[in-house]
Each structure stands twice: as C-alpha cells, then as structure tokens.
N, C-alpha and C positions, 0 to 999 in steps of 0.2 A: 864443894859441899852438895848436900842433897839438893836435886831438881824437883823433886815432888814429896812432902810432908805432908803425912797424914797423922792428926795428933787427938788419939782419943775420940774418934767419930763414932757418934751414935745416929742412927736413922730411925725415925720412928713412924709408922703409919697407922691410920685411923680405919680398921676395917669392920662393918658392920655394927659400930659400936664400940666395938673392942681395940686397944692399943697395941699393936704390934710392932717389937723392936727388931728389925730386919738387919740392923746392924749395931752391935753393942760394945764400945768403948773399944773400937780396934786403932793399932797405931803401926805406920810401915813409913818408911823412906826409899827413895829411889835414887839414886845417883845420875847424873848426864853420862847418856849414852848406854846407861844400863838396860837388860830387859828382865821385869819383874814381875813375876809369875801369881796369882791368885787361884787357888784350886779348891774344890770341894763338892758336895753335892748340890743338886738342885736345891734352892732356898737355903744357901748358906750364907747370903749375904754378899757373895762375892760381885755381882752385876752391881749389885746397890750401890757399892762403894766407886764404881765407875761414874754412875750416874749422878751420883752426890757430888762428885769432883766437877761436873759438866753442869749442875746447876738443875739438875731432872729428878732429884729426889729430895725430900726436906730435910736438913741436918738438924736433929734436935740437942746435938751436943758436939763439943771438939773442934778443931781444927783444920783447914785445909790451906796450905802454902803452897805457891808455885814460883822457884827461884828464889826464897826464903820471903815473898809476899804475899799477904793473907787473898786469897779470892774474892772477886767483889761479887755483891749481890744485887743485881741480876748480873750474869757474866756479859762484859763485854765485849767490843770487836778487839782488844787487845788480846783477850784470853784467847778470842778465836783464831788470833795469829800465831797462839803459842801451842794452843793444845786442842787437838782434833779425836772425834770417836768413829771407830768402825763398828758398825752392828751386827750382831748375829745373821740378821735374814737379809739379803742383799735384795731383795725383791721388795720388800716391804721399806726399807730405808731409802728408794728410789723413786720418785715420781712417776708414775705409770704413763704420764701424756705429757713428761719432758723428754725431749731427744738428749742423747748423751752429751752432745754439745752443749746444750741449755744446762743439763744438771753439772758441769764443769766450769762454765763459763760464769755462771751465776754467785759462787764465793766472789771473784774478782771484781763481776760491777757492786756488789755490796762495799767492799772496801776500797773501791775507785784505782783499782790496779787496771792500767791497760795492756795491750800487748797481746789480749785474750787469745786471737788465732794461733799465735805460735805457742801461746801455753798450752794450750788445749791438746794440739798435735804433739807437743813434747811430754805431755800427761801421758797421753794414749800410747806413746811408744814406750815410756817409763815403765808401763805396767805390762808390756808386750801385746798392747792389742794394736791392730792396722787402723791407721789414719779413716779408714774407708768407715769404721763403726761410729763417726761423730754424730752421723744424722739418723743412725736408729733408735729405736724406742727399747726399754727393758724386755718387754715380754720377746723381743727378737734376739736376746741374747741367754747363752745358758747361764746357770748358776755361779760356776766359775769366772765367768766372764762378768756378769753383774757385779760380783764382789772386788775385782778388779778395777770397774768404773769407782766403785764404792771407794776405795782403797786411794785410787788417783784423785776423787774428788777431795778426800781428806787431805791429800797434800798440796792442793792448789796454793794454800795461802804459806807453804813451806813453813809448818809448823815444827816445834822442837821435840813434843810428845804427841805420841799416837795412843790412846786409849783404846784396848781392843778386846771386844766382848764377844768371846767362842767366835773368831772370824771365820772358823772352817765347819763349823759343827752342822751347818746347813747343808754342806754342799757333799756330793758322791767321794768316796775315798779316794778314788783314782785323782781327783782334782785337787785333796786336801795338802798333800804334799806339795803341789805346785805353787799353791796359793801361799803356803806356809814359807818355801823356800825363797819367793818374790820379797815375802815382808822382810826375811833376815836379808836379801841384797840390798833391798833399799834403806835399811835400818844401819848398813856399813857403809853404803854410798852418802846417804845423808846426816850421817852422824845423830841418828833419832833416840830418843828414849821411849822403852814400851812401858806400858802397864799393862799386861794380858790377863783376860779371865780364860779359865777353860774347867770341864771337869774331867779332861783326859790328862793324865800324868804323862803320857808319852809325846803329848804336845808340848808340856810345859818344859819336858826333858830335852826337846827339840830345840827351843827357842828362847829359855830364859837362863839368865845367870843364877837367879835367887827364884825363892818359892816360899809364899805363905798359906799354909793348910788353915782353913776355916771350916768352921761346923755350927748351925744353928747362930749365925750372927756373929759370931768371937772367931779371934785368932787361937787356933791351937797351937802351932809351931812353925818357925820360920827355920829353913836351911838352904847351904847353897847346893847349885847343880851336882856337884861332884857327891854328896851325900845323897841326893835324890838317885842319880844313877847306881850308886852301891847298896841302895835299899837301908841307909842308916837313918831312920828315923827314931826318936824317943819316945813317939807317943802311940797308943792302941790305936787310934783313929788314922792318924797317918798311915803307922804300917798296914792297914786293912786297904786302904785306899791305894798302896802300891801294888798289895796282892791281887786285888780287885784287877788293876789296871794289866798287871803281868799276865794274869789269867786269860784276859779279851784278847791279848797279842799272842796267846798260845805259846 
C-alpha cells in the first residue's frame, strides 16, 4: 500500500489581488521505503507540494493521505511523529540563538520523550558529527555541518517519512555528495520513505526510485529511475530537462 497519497492536489495563492494556481490537480503515490523525486524548473510547484503535505501551503482542492488516513488540519503531534521535512537552507531553518543541543532536544521535550542526553549524542553520531558540537551555535558550523544538524533534528522523533526540499542545493559541490550519501545510508538503515524535490536530475538519479516531472504547477510525466538514466522520456519538456542536466555535467 502507498504510504503517501496525493490525489488531485491543487494549491492556490492570492498574490497582489490575483489568484495564482501554484499546483494544479497533481496526483502521486509513494510506497513504503521508496524514494520518489519531484523535478522541474523553479516555479514548477514541486516545493509547494511538500509544503502542502506539511500544512504550510493552502490546499484549494484534492486530498493528501498518509498511511491511508487523510491528514488532519492543522497537522498535529501524530503527524510530526510520522512526517518530517528538511529544508533547502540549513542556516535559515536552524534558530541562530539556540545551541545544537537545544535544537535537537526540543522535539523530544515537546513530545514528552525522555533520555534526551543519550538521544542527542546518538543523533549527532548518526549524522557523522562529533559530540563536541552539542553546545555550538549554527554560525559556528559550516553549511554541510548545519544541514547534518537539520537532518538529525528531522530524525529525532523517528519518523517514517522525510520530505526533502532541495536538501543540497545551498551547499558547496564538494559537500553535496557527502550529504546525499548520508541520506541514502539513513534511509537504508531506518527504512525511511523519501519524497524529494530537486531541480537537478543528477541528484534525483542518484537518490530516487521514481520521478515525476513538473512544469507550471502540473504533472508532465512520471517514470522509473531506469528510464531517467537511459534518457527514455516521452515528453519534449522532460527530454529538454534531461539534456540541460547532461550538459551541466559535461
């Protein structure tokens, strides 16, 4: 059974008196332990789908189900225990005046989970950071280290699902691969399900089992990783994205 079901989802924003449909009747499903990619140019609506799942964007039509159950509005603690999101910019997503220890222990306190010292130390070890980082602040860490903290925070409640919004695009090229490999390892070890957004087909090819191409808020084409790797796309738009990505990679 699909763990994530998005059924005819539409998201409409009111901007300067005009209604803008950021997502237009998009459907997708992600199986348990699968990694599913959303790809498209900026403004294609891919990140808005993640935000809608989390309750951060207004749903104007359609339905979202997690484990067969419709998501509640507002999203409650049960949702947080099951679904967590890792944002694009790790500096913006971490509180600048909170130590790493506070950032990681806060979800545990909110959910009444004890043994925070051991859990924080284990979380840092899990993402490859020394325990000495506990009492540092975000500005004392590199971009890659901050994103590792953001990933550790997302995993503190042991969710089943990670929503990944361009998790490496704000990082240096040398750090991107390390972060993607970390995510792949954690997915394997913990049996996680990923729904991942990227504008970079090479990242999606590395991380995802299936991919949905989006353009102007609509679903254009869905295919498995094998078709992506072989360049077997049916639509001109998907082929043009593939060609542009291949060109960037030289």
